[in-house]
MMTF fields as JSON, N, C-alpha, C and O atoms, coordinates in Angstrom:
{
  "mmtfVersion": "1.0.0",
  "mmtfProducer": "UNKNOWN",
  "numBonds": 307,
  "numAtoms": 308,
  "numGroups": 77,
  "numChains": 1,
  "numModels": 1,
  "chainsPerModel": [1],
  "groupsPerChain": [77],
  "chainIdList": ["A"],
  "bondAtomList": [4, 2, 8, 6, 12, 10, 16, 14, 20, 18, 24, 22, 28, 26, 32, 30, 36, 34, 40, 38, 44, 42, 48, 46, 52, 50, 56, 54, 60, 58, 64, 62, 68, 66, 72, 70, 76, 74, 80, 78, 84, 82, 88, 86, 92, 90, 96, 94, 100, 98, 104, 102, 108, 106, 112, 110, 116, 114, 120, 118, 124, 122, 128, 126, 132, 130, 136, 134, 140, 138, 144, 142, 148, 146, 152, 150, 156, 154, 160, 158, 164, 162, 168, 166, 172, 170, 176, 174, 180, 178, 184, 182, 188, 186, 192, 190, 196, 194, 200, 198, 204, 202, 208, 206, 212, 210, 216, 214, 220, 218, 224, 222, 228, 226, 232, 230, 236, 234, 240, 238, 244, 242, 248, 246, 252, 250, 256, 254, 260, 258, 264, 262, 268, 266, 272, 270, 276, 274, 280, 278, 284, 282, 288, 286, 292, 290, 296, 294, 300, 298, 304, 302],
  "bondOrderList": [1, 1, 1, 1, 1, 1, 1, 1, 1, 1, 1, 1, 1, 1, 1, 1, 1, 1, 1, 1, 1, 1, 1, 1, 1, 1, 1, 1, 1, 1, 1, 1, 1, 1, 1, 1, 1, 1, 1, 1, 1, 1, 1, 1, 1, 1, 1, 1, 1, 1, 1, 1, 1, 1, 1, 1, 1, 1, 1, 1, 1, 1, 1, 1, 1, 1, 1, 1, 1, 1, 1, 1, 1, 1, 1, 1],
  "groupList": [{"groupName": "MET", "atomNameList": ["N", "CA", "C", "O"], "elementList": ["N", "C", "C", "O"], "formalChargeList": [0, 0, 0, 0], "bondAtomList": [1, 0, 2, 1, 3, 2], "bondOrderList": [1, 1, 2], "singleLetterCode": "M", "chemCompType": "L-PEPTIDE LINKING"}, {"groupName": "ALA", "atomNameList": ["N", "CA", "C", "O"], "elementList": ["N", "C", "C", "O"], "formalChargeList": [0, 0, 0, 0], "bondAtomList": [1, 0, 2, 1, 3, 2], "bondOrderList": [1, 1, 2], "singleLetterCode": "A", "chemCompType": "L-PEPTIDE LINKING"}, {"groupName": "HIS", "atomNameList": ["N", "CA", "C", "O"], "elementList": ["N", "C", "C", "O"], "formalChargeList": [0, 0, 0, 0], "bondAtomList": [1, 0, 2, 1, 3, 2], "bondOrderList": [1, 1, 2], "singleLetterCode": "H", "chemCompType": "L-PEPTIDE LINKING"}, {"groupName": "THR", "atomNameList": ["N", "CA", "C", "O"], "elementList": ["N", "C", "C", "O"], "formalChargeList": [0, 0, 0, 0], "bondAtomList": [1, 0, 2, 1, 3, 2], "bondOrderList": [1, 1, 2], "singleLetterCode": "T", "chemCompType": "L-PEPTIDE LINKING"}, {"groupName": "GLU", "atomNameList": ["N", "CA", "C", "O"], "elementList": ["N", "C", "C", "O"], "formalChargeList": [0, 0, 0, 0], "bondAtomList": [1, 0, 2, 1, 3, 2], "bondOrderList": [1, 1, 2], "singleLetterCode": "E", "chemCompType": "L-PEPTIDE LINKING"}, {"groupName": "ILE", "atomNameList": ["N", "CA", "C", "O"], "elementList": ["N", "C", "C", "O"], "formalChargeList": [0, 0, 0, 0], "bondAtomList": [1, 0, 2, 1, 3, 2], "bondOrderList": [1, 1, 2], "singleLetterCode": "I", "chemCompType": "L-PEPTIDE LINKING"}, {"groupName": "LEU", "atomNameList": ["N", "CA", "C", "O"], "elementList": ["N", "C", "C", "O"], "formalChargeList": [0, 0, 0, 0], "bondAtomList": [1, 0, 2, 1, 3, 2], "bondOrderList": [1, 1, 2], "singleLetterCode": "L", "chemCompType": "L-PEPTIDE LINKING"}, {"groupName": "LYS", "atomNameList": ["N", "CA", "C", "O"], "elementList": ["N", "C", "C", "O"], "formalChargeList": [0, 0, 0, 0], "bondAtomList": [1, 0, 2, 1, 3, 2], "bondOrderList": [1, 1, 2], "singleLetterCode": "K", "chemCompType": "L-PEPTIDE LINKING"}, {"groupName": "SER", "atomNameList": ["N", "CA", "C", "O"], "elementList": ["N", "C", "C", "O"], "formalChargeList": [0, 0, 0, 0], "bondAtomList": [1, 0, 2, 1, 3, 2], "bondOrderList": [1, 1, 2], "singleLetterCode": "S", "chemCompType": "L-PEPTIDE LINKING"}, {"groupName": "PRO", "atomNameList": ["N", "CA", "C", "O"], "elementList": ["N", "C", "C", "O"], "formalChargeList": [0, 0, 0, 0], "bondAtomList": [1, 0, 2, 1, 3, 2], "bondOrderList": [1, 1, 2], "singleLetterCode": "P", "chemCompType": "L-PEPTIDE LINKING"}, {"groupName": "ASP", "atomNameList": ["N", "CA", "C", "O"], "elementList": ["N", "C", "C", "O"], "formalChargeList": [0, 0, 0, 0], "bondAtomList": [1, 0, 2, 1, 3, 2], "bondOrderList": [1, 1, 2], "singleLetterCode": "D", "chemCompType": "L-PEPTIDE LINKING"}, {"groupName": "GLN", "atomNameList": ["N", "CA", "C", "O"], "elementList": ["N", "C", "C", "O"], "formalChargeList": [0, 0, 0, 0], "bondAtomList": [1, 0, 2, 1, 3, 2], "bondOrderList": [1, 1, 2], "singleLetterCode": "Q", "chemCompType": "L-PEPTIDE LINKING"}, {"groupName": "VAL", "atomNameList": ["N", "CA", "C", "O"], "elementList": ["N", "C", "C", "O"], "formalChargeList": [0, 0, 0, 0], "bondAtomList": [1, 0, 2, 1, 3, 2], "bondOrderList": [1, 1, 2], "singleLetterCode": "V", "chemCompType": "L-PEPTIDE LINKING"}, {"groupName": "GLY", "atomNameList": ["N", "CA", "C", "O"], "elementList": ["N", "C", "C", "O"], "formalChargeList": [0, 0, 0, 0], "bondAtomList": [1, 0, 2, 1, 3, 2], "bondOrderList": [1, 1, 2], "singleLetterCode": "G", "chemCompType": "PEPTIDE LINKING"}, {"groupName": "TYR", "atomNameList": ["N", "CA", "C", "O"], "elementList": ["N", "C", "C", "O"], "formalChargeList": [0, 0, 0, 0], "bondAtomList": [1, 0, 2, 1, 3, 2], "bondOrderList": [1, 1, 2], "singleLetterCode": "Y", "chemCompType": "L-PEPTIDE LINKING"}, {"groupName": "PHE", "atomNameList": ["N", "CA", "C", "O"], "elementList": ["N", "C", "C", "O"], "formalChargeList": [0, 0, 0, 0], "bondAtomList": [1, 0, 2, 1, 3, 2], "bondOrderList": [1, 1, 2], "singleLetterCode": "F", "chemCompType": "L-PEPTIDE LINKING"}, {"groupName": "ARG", "atomNameList": ["N", "CA", "C", "O"], "elementList": ["N", "C", "C", "O"], "formalChargeList": [0, 0, 0, 0], "bondAtomList": [1, 0, 2, 1, 3, 2], "bondOrderList": [1, 1, 2], "singleLetterCode": "R", "chemCompType": "L-PEPTIDE LINKING"}],
  "groupTypeList": [0, 1, 0, 2, 1, 3, 4, 5, 4, 1, 6, 5, 7, 8, 1, 6, 9, 10, 1, 11, 12, 8, 5, 4, 10, 6, 1, 13, 10, 13, 10, 2, 14, 1, 1, 8, 12, 12, 8, 4, 3, 15, 16, 13, 6, 8, 16, 12, 7, 11, 2, 11, 5, 12, 14, 1, 1, 6, 16, 13, 16, 5, 13, 13, 4, 6, 2, 1, 6, 1, 6, 11, 3, 8, 1, 9, 4],
  "groupIdList": [1, 2, 3, 4, 5, 6, 7, 8, 9, 10, 11, 12, 13, 14, 15, 16, 17, 18, 19, 20, 21, 22, 23, 24, 25, 26, 27, 28, 29, 30, 31, 32, 33, 34, 35, 36, 37, 38, 39, 40, 41, 42, 43, 44, 45, 46, 47, 48, 49, 50, 51, 52, 53, 54, 55, 56, 57, 58, 59, 60, 61, 62, 63, 64, 65, 66, 67, 68, 69, 70, 71, 72, 73, 74, 75, 76, 77],
  "secStructList": [7, 7, 7, 7, 2, 2, 2, 2, 2, 2, 2, 2, 2, 2, 2, 7, 6, 6, 7, 3, 3, 3, 3, 3, 3, 1, 1, 1, 1, 1, 1, 3, 3, 3, 3, 3, 3, 3, 7, 4, 4, 4, 6, 6, 7, 7, 2, 2, 2, 2, 2, 2, 2, 2, 2, 2, 2, 6, 6, 6, 7, 5, 6, 6, 6, 5, 7, 3, 3, 3, 3, 3, 3, 3, 7, 7, 7],
  "xCoordList": [-87.827, -86.652, -86.329, -87.123, -85.208, -84.817, -84.185, -83.734, -84.166, -83.506, -82.22, -82.13, -81.249, -80.013, -80.148, -80.86, -79.476, -79.512, -79.071, -79.607, -78.101, -77.619, -78.702, -78.763, -79.554, -80.648, -81.698, -82.217, -82.002, -82.954, -82.417, -83.138, -81.151, -80.534, -80.55, -80.855, -80.23, -80.21, -81.593, -81.715, -82.624, -83.986, -84.383, -84.972, -84.056, -84.39, -83.614, -84.182, -82.319, -81.495, -81.888, -81.671, -82.455, -82.907, -84.083, -84.234, -84.921, -86.066, -85.707, -86.307, -84.725, -84.31, -82.787, -82.09, -82.263, -80.813, -80.014, -78.845, -80.629, -79.909, -79.946, -79.334, -80.654, -80.902, -79.643, -78.773, -79.583, -78.613, -79.379, -80.353, -78.941, -79.668, -78.801, -77.634, -79.381, -78.715, -79.648, -80.8, -79.159, -79.966, -79.341, -78.127, -80.17, -79.704, -80.556, -81.783, -79.923, -80.616, -80.89, -79.963, -82.138, -82.492, -82.388, -82.059, -82.666, -82.708, -81.629, -81.494, -80.86, -79.833, -80.389, -79.688, -81.659, -82.302, -82.606, -83.133, -82.281, -82.555, -84.022, -84.407, -84.842, -86.279, -86.756, -87.809, -86.005, -86.419, -85.347, -84.255, -85.679, -84.709, -85.235, -86.44, -84.308, -84.611, -83.887, -82.74, -84.557, -83.956, -84.139, -85.202, -83.086, -83.134, -82.87, -81.856, -83.788, -83.671, -83.814, -84.829, -82.788, -82.797, -82.71, -81.762, -83.7, -83.727, -84.403, -85.375, -83.886, -84.492, -85.909, -86.744, -86.188, -87.517, -88.582, -89.736, -88.207, -89.165, -89.533, -90.49, -88.791, -89.037, -90.473, -90.937, -91.164, -92.528, -93.603, -94.793, -93.191, -94.161, -94.462, -93.62, -95.662, -96.019, -95.196, -94.677, -95.084, -94.349, -94.98, -94.271, -96.321, -97.02, -96.615, -96.327, -96.588, -96.21, -94.748, -94.425, -93.874, -92.468, -92.352, -91.622, -93.068, -93.023, -93.61, -93.099, -94.677, -95.271, -94.266, -94.231, -93.457, -92.436, -91.419, -91.036, -90.984, -90.011, -90.649, -90.03, -91.871, -92.54, -92.718, -92.56, -93.04, -93.173, -91.843, -91.809, -90.747, -89.418, -89.092, -88.319, -89.678, -89.414, -90.264, -90.153, -91.102, -91.845, -92.577, -92.427, -93.355, -94.208, -93.512, -94.121, -92.264, -91.546, -91.857, -91.554, -92.454, -92.839, -93.916, -94.895, -93.725, -94.684, -94.373, -94.963, -93.463, -93.044, -91.602, -91.287, -90.709, -89.271, -88.769, -87.848, -89.382, -89.002, -90.15, -91.183, -89.962, -91.054, -91.413, -92.592, -90.403, -90.682, -89.608, -88.424, -90.047, -89.129, -89.561, -90.622, -88.734, -88.95, -88.32, -87.122, -89.123, -88.683, -88.652, -89.601, -87.554, -87.407, -87.002, -86.007, -87.772, -87.495, -87.421, -88.025, -86.664, -86.59, -85.938, -85.316, -86.097, -85.37, -84.045, -83.958, -83.026, -81.76, -81.951, -82.802, -81.156, -81.248, -80.471, -80.43],
  "yCoordList": [-28.861, -28.113, -27.054, -26.14, -27.169, -26.304, -25.002, -24.901, -24.024, -22.749, -22.686, -23.261, -21.994, -21.75, -20.468, -19.55, -20.399, -19.216, -17.973, -16.887, -18.125, -16.965, -16.414, -15.207, -17.286, -16.835, -16.07, -15.05, -16.565, -15.87, -14.486, -13.492, -14.429, -13.152, -12.193, -11.013, -12.68, -11.825, -11.262, -10.093, -12.069, -11.59, -10.501, -9.488, -10.719, -9.719, -8.431, -7.341, -8.548, -7.355, -6.621, -5.413, -7.316, -6.63, -5.712, -4.663, -6.11, -5.283, -4.272, -3.2, -4.616, -3.762, -3.622, -4.281, -2.774, -2.688, -2.347, -2.718, -1.646, -1.262, -2.352, -2.197, -3.445, -4.453, -5.201, -5.513, -5.472, -6.412, -7.726, -7.815, -8.73, -9.994, -11.127, -11.258, -11.937, -13.125, -14.302, -14.27, -15.347, -16.518, -17.746, -17.937, -18.575, -19.813, -20.966, -20.9, -22.022, -23.239, -24.06, -24.619, -24.137, -24.747, -26.269, -26.859, -26.905, -28.362, -28.97, -30.192, -28.13, -28.632, -29.209, -29.913, -28.912, -29.496, -28.474, -28.841, -27.2, -26.173, -25.8, -25.076, -26.282, -25.985, -25.205, -24.568, -25.244, -24.628, -23.644, -24.036, -22.367, -21.325, -20.386, -20.281, -19.717, -18.582, -17.394, -17.511, -16.255, -15.053, -13.89, -13.71, -13.116, -11.873, -10.755, -10.764, -9.794, -8.701, -7.378, -7.127, -6.539, -5.217, -4.188, -4.192, -3.303, -2.292, -1.018, -1.073, 0.109, 1.404, 1.487, 2.213, 0.763, 0.741, 0.333, 0.747, -0.469, -0.982, 0.017, -0.207, 1.114, 2.062, 2.578, 3.079, 2.445, 2.946, 2.011, 2.31, 0.882, -0.068, -1.163, -1.507, -1.704, -2.829, -4.048, -4.126, -4.987, -6.227, -6.958, -7.524, -6.945, -7.604, -6.973, -7.691, -5.657, -4.969, -5.267, -5.462, -5.302, -5.632, -7.012, -7.194, -7.972, -9.332, -9.398, -10.129, -8.645, -8.612, -8.109, -8.613, -7.129, -6.6, -7.685, -7.839, -8.431, -9.51, -10.612, -11.098, -11.013, -12.058, -11.631, -12.452, -10.373, -9.866, -9.954, -10.252, -9.694, -9.776, -11.199, -11.399, -12.189, -13.593, -14.092, -15.248, -13.227, -13.459, -14.797, -15.552, -15.082, -16.262, -17.595, -18.643, -17.585, -18.852, -19.541, -20.722, -18.817, -19.432, -20.477, -20.199, -21.669, -22.744, -23.571, -24.633, -23.103, -23.85, -24.262, -25.229, -23.51, -23.783, -23.628, -24.324, -22.718, -22.437, -22.88, -22.215, -24.008, -24.593, -23.757, -23.529, -23.297, -22.567, -21.52, -21.747, -20.366, -19.282, -18.66, -18.041, -18.826, -18.143, -16.761, -16.646, -15.733, -14.389, -13.457, -13.392, -12.74, -11.711, -10.433, -10.414, -9.373, -8.101, -6.962, -7.02, -5.916, -4.725, -3.597, -3.806, -2.391, -1.227, -1.164, -1.696, -0.527, -0.402, 0.364, 1.249, 0.016, 0.729, 2.01, 2.743],
  "zCoordList": [-10.534, -10.966, -9.907, -9.684, -9.277, -8.167, -8.663, -9.804, -7.782, -8.059, -7.24, -6.155, -7.765, -7.026, -6.221, -6.629, -5.091, -4.231, -4.993, -4.774, -5.883, -6.649, -7.567, -7.798, -8.092, -8.954, -8.143, -8.595, -6.956, -6.081, -5.737, -5.823, -5.349, -5.006, -6.194, -6.028, -7.379, -8.575, -8.884, -9.248, -8.745, -9.011, -8.017, -8.395, -6.747, -5.728, -5.979, -5.905, -6.276, -6.501, -7.782, -7.884, -8.75, -9.964, -9.665, -10.292, -8.701, -8.317, -7.234, -7.157, -6.395, -5.278, -5.318, -4.547, -6.205, -6.393, -5.137, -5.031, -4.187, -2.963, -1.889, -0.832, -2.149, -1.122, -0.703, -1.516, 0.585, 1.144, 1.269, 2.017, 0.542, 0.464, 0.994, 0.624, 1.859, 2.375, 2.153, 2.584, 1.482, 1.167, 1.825, 1.765, 2.452, 3.069, 2.561, 2.623, 2.061, 1.635, 2.891, 3.477, 3.306, 4.583, 4.596, 5.625, 3.462, 3.439, 2.554, 2.495, 1.865, 0.965, -0.315, -1.042, -0.599, -1.775, -2.878, -3.929, -2.649, -3.648, -3.761, -4.679, -2.845, -2.864, -1.648, -1.699, -0.561, 0.699, 1.152, 1.563, 1.068, 1.383, 2.467, 2.696, 3.115, 3.98, 3.366, 2.935, 3.327, 2.766, 3.73, 4.324, 3.868, 4.615, 3.611, 2.913, 3.542, 2.578, 3.328, 3.978, 3.229, 3.854, 2.744, 1.958, 2.676, 1.618, 2.115, 2.868, 1.694, 2.017, 1.456, 1.997, 0.392, -0.218, 0.795, 0.68, 1.778, 2.753, 3.842, 4.584, 3.95, 5.035, 4.986, 3.961, 6.116, 6.237, 5.698, 5.798, 5.126, 4.577, 5.587, 6.417, 5.51, 6.381, 5.985, 4.871, 6.898, 6.619, 5.432, 4.6, 5.356, 4.253, 2.924, 1.966, 2.852, 1.614, 1.26, 0.088, 2.253, 2.009, 1.373, 0.399, 1.924, 1.398, -0.002, -0.852, -0.256, -1.592, -2.629, -3.751, -2.266, -3.172, -3.513, -4.673, -2.508, -2.75, -3.59, -4.536, -3.262, -4.037, -5.489, -6.392, -5.728, -7.096, -7.834, -9.028, -7.12, -7.73, -8.167, -9.104, -7.491, -7.824, -8.983, -9.392, -9.503, -10.747, -10.805, -11.766, -9.79, -9.811, -9.585, -9.801, -9.161, -8.976, -7.64, -7.472, -6.694, -5.418, -5.707, -6.4, -5.174, -5.389, -6.626, -6.823, -7.453, -8.634, -8.488, -7.795, -9.158, -9.057, -7.623, -7.194, -6.902, -5.514, -4.624, -4.551, -3.946, -3.177, -1.95, -1.68, -1.202, 0.036, 0.29, 0.041, 0.793, 1.127, 2.443, 2.528, 3.468, 4.75, 4.573, 4.315, 4.71, 4.348, 5.541, 6.323, 5.672, 6.707, 5.975, 5.25, 6.167, 5.494, 6.497, 7.569, 6.132, 6.98, 6.207, 5.165, 6.745, 6.254, 7.028, 8.135, 6.468, 7.194, 8.502, 8.597, 9.496, 10.787, 10.741, 11.729]
}
């Protein structure tokens, strides 16, 4: 069961309301996405911690409904 890009974006924005989120379906199958997330919340945090915040926002869907997510995170410049 695949996820839609809009659902991924909504989950991320629910946890990070200030985030600028860009989602790309890499394979056209609804299972393989790339996401770019920019949020002030990430300022001063390690890349690992930033990714953990995004994964937590997806509420355990990685590996299930969402097979793969290439993730790029940063604080605003």
